[in-house]
SEGUMAR-37061 format. One record per residue (C-alpha): residue in three letters; x, y, z; residue number from 0. Coordinates in nm, 2 decimals, m for minus. Example, Ala and Ser with C-alpha at 12.3 -4.5 7.8 and 13.67 -1.06 7.14 Angstrom:
REM residues 2
{"ALA", {1.23, m0.45, 0.78}, 0};
{"SER", {1.37, m0.11, 0.71}, 1};
This chain:
REM residues 226
{"MET", {m9.73, m6.73, 8.66}, 0};
{"LYS", {m9.49, m6.50, 8.84}, 1};
{"LYS", {m9.33, m6.82, 8.99}, 2};
{"LYS", {m9.28, m6.94, 8.63}, 3};
{"ILE", {m9.13, m6.62, 8.52}, 4};
{"SER", {m8.89, m6.61, 8.82}, 5};
{"LEU", {m8.78, m6.98, 8.74}, 6};
{"LEU", {m8.73, m6.89, 8.38}, 7};
{"ILE", {m8.52, m6.57, 8.47}, 8};
{"VAL", {m8.31, m6.78, 8.71}, 9};
{"LEU", {m8.26, m7.06, 8.44}, 10};
{"VAL", {m8.15, m6.78, 8.19}, 11};
{"LEU", {m7.90, m6.63, 8.44}, 12};
{"ILE", {m7.76, m6.98, 8.50}, 13};
{"LEU", {m7.73, m7.06, 8.13}, 14};
{"SER", {m7.57, m6.72, 8.07}, 15};
{"LEU", {m7.30, m6.77, 8.34}, 16};
{"ALA", {m7.23, m7.11, 8.21}, 17};
{"PHE", {m7.17, m7.00, 7.86}, 18};
{"THR", {m6.98, m6.68, 7.99}, 19};
{"GLY", {m6.74, m6.93, 8.17}, 20};
{"CYS", {m6.72, m7.15, 7.87}, 21};
{"GLY", {m6.62, m6.85, 7.64}, 22};
{"LYS", {m6.33, m6.77, 7.86}, 23};
{"LYS", {m6.00, m6.93, 7.74}, 24};
{"ASP", {m5.77, m7.07, 7.98}, 25};
{"PRO", {m5.45, m6.87, 7.91}, 26};
{"THR", {m5.22, m7.11, 8.08}, 27};
{"PRO", {m5.13, m7.31, 7.76}, 28};
{"ASP", {m5.03, m6.99, 7.57}, 29};
{"ILE", {m4.83, m6.87, 7.88}, 30};
{"LYS", {m4.63, m7.19, 7.91}, 31};
{"ALA", {m4.57, m7.20, 7.52}, 32};
{"GLN", {m4.42, m6.85, 7.56}, 33};
{"ALA", {m4.19, m6.97, 7.84}, 34};
{"THR", {m4.08, m7.29, 7.68}, 35};
{"GLY", {m4.03, m7.12, 7.34}, 36};
{"LEU", {m3.80, m6.86, 7.50}, 37};
{"LEU", {m3.61, m7.12, 7.70}, 38};
{"ASP", {m3.58, m7.36, 7.39}, 39};
{"ALA", {m3.44, m7.07, 7.20}, 40};
{"MET", {m3.20, m6.99, 7.48}, 41};
{"GLN", {m3.08, m7.36, 7.50}, 42};
{"ALA", {m3.03, m7.35, 7.12}, 43};
{"GLY", {m2.84, m7.02, 7.15}, 44};
{"ASP", {m3.08, m6.86, 6.90}, 45};
{"VAL", {m3.09, m6.50, 7.00}, 46};
{"ALA", {m3.32, m6.41, 6.70}, 47};
{"LYS", {m3.57, m6.68, 6.81}, 48};
{"MET", {m3.58, m6.54, 7.15}, 49};
{"GLY", {m3.73, m6.24, 7.01}, 50};
{"GLU", {m4.05, m6.41, 6.92}, 51};
{"PHE", {m4.12, m6.48, 7.28}, 52};
{"ALA", {m4.00, m6.19, 7.48}, 53};
{"ASP", {m3.94, m5.83, 7.48}, 54};
{"PRO", {m3.58, m5.74, 7.34}, 55};
{"SER", {m3.50, m5.52, 7.62}, 56};
{"ILE", {m3.43, m5.80, 7.84}, 57};
{"TRP", {m3.13, m5.90, 7.66}, 58};
{"GLU", {m2.99, m5.55, 7.60}, 59};
{"ALA", {m2.76, m5.39, 7.82}, 60};
{"GLY", {m2.88, m5.38, 8.17}, 61};
{"GLY", {m3.15, m5.64, 8.10}, 62};
{"ASP", {m3.22, m5.97, 8.29}, 63};
{"LEU", {m3.05, m6.18, 7.99}, 64};
{"GLU", {m2.78, m5.93, 7.89}, 65};
{"SER", {m2.53, m6.20, 7.86}, 66};
{"PHE", {m2.71, m6.33, 7.53}, 67};
{"GLY", {m2.75, m5.98, 7.37}, 68};
{"THR", {m2.43, m5.82, 7.47}, 69};
{"LEU", {m2.19, m6.11, 7.36}, 70};
{"ASP", {m2.11, m5.91, 7.04}, 71};
{"SER", {m1.99, m5.62, 7.24}, 72};
{"PHE", {m1.80, m5.85, 7.47}, 73};
{"VAL", {m1.61, m6.00, 7.17}, 74};
{"ASP", {m1.54, m5.64, 7.04}, 75};
{"ASP", {m1.38, m5.55, 7.36}, 76};
{"PHE", {m1.18, m5.88, 7.35}, 77};
{"ILE", {m1.04, m5.78, 7.01}, 78};
{"ASP", {m0.97, m5.44, 7.13}, 79};
{"SER", {m0.77, m5.57, 7.42}, 80};
{"LEU", {m0.53, m5.74, 7.16}, 81};
{"GLY", {m0.40, m5.40, 7.05}, 82};
{"SER", {m0.43, m5.19, 6.74}, 83};
{"VAL", {m0.60, m5.47, 6.53}, 84};
{"LYS", {m0.93, m5.39, 6.36}, 85};
{"LYS", {m1.19, m5.62, 6.26}, 86};
{"GLU", {m1.13, m5.54, 5.89}, 87};
{"ASP", {m0.76, m5.67, 5.94}, 88};
{"LEU", {m0.88, m6.01, 6.07}, 89};
{"SER", {m0.84, m6.30, 5.82}, 90};
{"ALA", {m1.12, m6.53, 5.72}, 91};
{"GLU", {m0.98, m6.80, 5.95}, 92};
{"ALA", {m0.98, m6.56, 6.24}, 93};
{"THR", {m1.33, m6.43, 6.18}, 94};
{"ASP", {m1.46, m6.79, 6.16}, 95};
{"ALA", {m1.28, m6.86, 6.49}, 96};
{"ILE", {m1.48, m6.57, 6.66}, 97};
{"GLU", {m1.81, m6.70, 6.51}, 98};
{"LYS", {m1.74, m7.03, 6.63}, 99};
{"PHE", {m1.66, m6.90, 6.99}, 100};
{"LYS", {m1.99, m6.69, 6.98}, 101};
{"THR", {m2.17, m7.01, 6.89}, 102};
{"PHE", {m2.01, m7.21, 7.16}, 103};
{"ILE", {m2.09, m6.96, 7.42}, 104};
{"LEU", {m2.46, m6.94, 7.32}, 105};
{"GLU", {m2.52, m7.30, 7.27}, 106};
{"ASN", {m2.34, m7.38, 7.63}, 107};
{"MET", {m2.51, m7.12, 7.83}, 108};
{"VAL", {m2.84, m7.31, 7.90}, 109};
{"GLU", {m2.82, m7.69, 7.91}, 110};
{"SER", {m3.18, m7.77, 8.03}, 111};
{"TYR", {m3.48, m7.65, 8.21}, 112};
{"GLU", {m3.78, m7.75, 8.40}, 113};
{"ILE", {m4.11, m7.55, 8.40}, 114};
{"GLY", {m4.28, m7.52, 8.75}, 115};
{"GLU", {m4.59, m7.33, 8.87}, 116};
{"ILE", {m4.78, m7.09, 8.66}, 117};
{"LYS", {m4.98, m6.82, 8.81}, 118};
{"VAL", {m5.22, m6.58, 8.63}, 119};
{"GLU", {m5.35, m6.24, 8.77}, 120};
{"GLY", {m5.52, m6.05, 8.51}, 121};
{"ASP", {m5.29, m5.93, 8.25}, 122};
{"THR", {m4.98, m6.04, 8.44}, 123};
{"ALA", {m4.85, m6.41, 8.46}, 124};
{"THR", {m4.55, m6.56, 8.63}, 125};
{"VAL", {m4.39, m6.87, 8.54}, 126};
{"ASP", {m4.14, m7.06, 8.79}, 127};
{"ALA", {m3.85, m7.25, 8.61}, 128};
{"VAL", {m3.54, m7.43, 8.71}, 129};
{"VAL", {m3.27, m7.34, 8.46}, 130};
{"ASN", {m2.94, m7.55, 8.43}, 131};
{"TYR", {m2.64, m7.34, 8.29}, 132};
{"GLY", {m2.33, m7.49, 8.15}, 133};
{"PHE", {m2.13, m7.20, 8.32}, 134};
{"ASP", {m2.22, m6.89, 8.52}, 135};
{"PRO", {m2.29, m6.61, 8.28}, 136};
{"ASP", {m2.21, m6.35, 8.52}, 137};
{"LYS", {m1.86, m6.46, 8.57}, 138};
{"ILE", {m1.76, m6.51, 8.21}, 139};
{"GLU", {m1.59, m6.16, 8.19}, 140};
{"SER", {m1.38, m6.24, 8.50}, 141};
{"ILE", {m1.22, m6.56, 8.36}, 142};
{"ASP", {m0.84, m6.54, 8.37}, 143};
{"VAL", {m0.63, m6.74, 8.11}, 144};
{"ASN", {m0.32, m6.52, 8.14}, 145};
{"SER", {m0.10, m6.80, 8.25}, 146};
{"ASP", {m0.20, m7.04, 7.97}, 147};
{"LEU", {m0.19, m6.75, 7.72}, 148};
{"GLU", {0.16, m6.66, 7.82}, 149};
{"THR", {0.28, m7.02, 7.75}, 150};
{"LEU", {0.08, m7.02, 7.44}, 151};
{"VAL", {0.25, m6.69, 7.30}, 152};
{"ASN", {0.60, m6.78, 7.43}, 153};
{"THR", {0.56, m7.11, 7.24}, 154};
{"TYR", {0.44, m6.95, 6.92}, 155};
{"MET", {0.73, m6.67, 6.93}, 156};
{"ALA", {0.99, m6.94, 6.97}, 157};
{"GLU", {0.86, m7.14, 6.67}, 158};
{"ASN", {0.80, m6.84, 6.44}, 159};
{"MET", {1.06, m6.58, 6.53}, 160};
{"ASP", {1.24, m6.58, 6.19}, 161};
{"ALA", {0.91, m6.54, 6.01}, 162};
{"LEU", {0.81, m6.26, 6.25}, 163};
{"ILE", {1.12, m6.06, 6.21}, 164};
{"GLU", {1.08, m6.09, 5.84}, 165};
{"VAL", {0.74, m5.94, 5.88}, 166};
{"LEU", {0.85, m5.67, 6.10}, 167};
{"ASN", {1.15, m5.56, 5.88}, 168};
{"SER", {0.96, m5.57, 5.55}, 169};
{"GLN", {0.61, m5.46, 5.65}, 170};
{"GLY", {0.63, m5.28, 5.98}, 171};
{"GLU", {0.50, m5.31, 6.34}, 172};
{"GLU", {0.13, m5.30, 6.26}, 173};
{"ALA", {0.16, m5.59, 6.01}, 174};
{"LEU", {0.35, m5.78, 6.26}, 175};
{"GLN", {0.08, m5.73, 6.53}, 176};
{"ASN", {m0.19, m5.82, 6.26}, 177};
{"LYS", {m0.02, m6.16, 6.18}, 178};
{"ILE", {0.02, m6.26, 6.55}, 179};
{"VAL", {m0.34, m6.19, 6.62}, 180};
{"ASN", {m0.45, m6.37, 6.30}, 181};
{"ASP", {m0.23, m6.66, 6.38}, 182};
{"LEU", {m0.33, m6.69, 6.75}, 183};
{"ILE", {m0.68, m6.57, 6.80}, 184};
{"GLY", {m0.83, m6.93, 6.73}, 185};
{"ASP", {m0.61, m7.08, 6.99}, 186};
{"ILE", {m0.66, m6.80, 7.24}, 187};
{"LEU", {m1.05, m6.84, 7.21}, 188};
{"ASP", {m1.00, m7.23, 7.25}, 189};
{"LEU", {m0.83, m7.16, 7.58}, 190};
{"PHE", {m1.11, m6.92, 7.68}, 191};
{"SER", {m1.37, m7.18, 7.59}, 192};
{"LYS", {m1.22, m7.44, 7.79}, 193};
{"ALA", {m1.19, m7.21, 8.09}, 194};
{"VAL", {m1.55, m7.14, 8.06}, 195};
{"LEU", {m1.65, m7.50, 8.08}, 196};
{"ASP", {m1.39, m7.56, 8.35}, 197};
{"GLN", {m1.58, m7.33, 8.59}, 198};
{"GLY", {m1.87, m7.58, 8.61}, 199};
{"GLY", {m2.23, m7.54, 8.56}, 200};
{"MET", {m2.50, m7.40, 8.79}, 201};
{"SER", {m2.87, m7.44, 8.84}, 202};
{"GLU", {m3.09, m7.14, 8.92}, 203};
{"ASN", {m3.45, m7.10, 9.04}, 204};
{"SER", {m3.59, m6.84, 8.80}, 205};
{"VAL", {m3.92, m6.66, 8.74}, 206};
{"LEU", {m4.04, m6.53, 8.40}, 207};
{"ILE", {m4.29, m6.26, 8.43}, 208};
{"LEU", {m4.52, m6.21, 8.12}, 209};
{"LYS", {m4.77, m5.92, 8.03}, 210};
{"ASN", {m5.06, m5.98, 7.80}, 211};
{"ILE", {m5.00, m5.70, 7.54}, 212};
{"GLU", {m5.26, m5.68, 7.27}, 213};
{"ASP", {m5.39, m6.02, 7.33}, 214};
{"LYS", {m5.04, m6.18, 7.33}, 215};
{"TRP", {m4.84, m6.30, 7.63}, 216};
{"VAL", {m4.49, m6.14, 7.62}, 217};
{"ILE", {m4.21, m6.23, 7.86}, 218};
{"THR", {m4.08, m5.89, 8.00}, 219};
{"GLU", {m3.86, m6.01, 8.28}, 220};
{"PHE", {m3.65, m6.31, 8.36}, 221};
{"LYS", {m3.51, m6.30, 8.72}, 222};
{"ALA", {m3.36, m6.54, 8.97}, 223};
{"ARG", {m3.62, m6.64, 9.24}, 224};
{"VAL", {m3.53, m6.50, 9.56}, 225};
């Protein structure tokens, strides 16, 4: 009788362990879905979509992907460098040119990627990925187009001198500066866009770090693999 009871207890324990194992969901598919979701959004240049898969702090200033989140401030700094022109002084065409440039940068930043090994340790997971960039995001602010810009401005001045003098005499220096910026900003950004791609692409071995927060895997870090 005792032997039968012992065998029954062993059988119950084995079945309990088996069902416990079956009840645990493999988190790997969810983790991979989060990683591919973020990388797909990066490839599409969709910062809003990126927020569905990662903590927003990673593309704020100082974050691992700040090149995405700080593009607006980069453009603002660019406009400030043009002189006293304010955003409200920009024409519809100039504003469209700026939005076109921002879209160009975002859509060309990530060209492709490949997901590698996925490791899970408790509530933390790491995903290896090879990310292929259309240009080096860290070098975008150091691109120099001064020579081409000088040629562009000199040509513009030579072709439009009479009209520019008329604006200066009738409306003043601020109106003149506004006209020059509005006329040239599209061409200036085209020069910059070309220079961005001319620097060439790059591949980087990256690691995405995810945390399980309230039963949802969230990407909290995106780093180069060292």
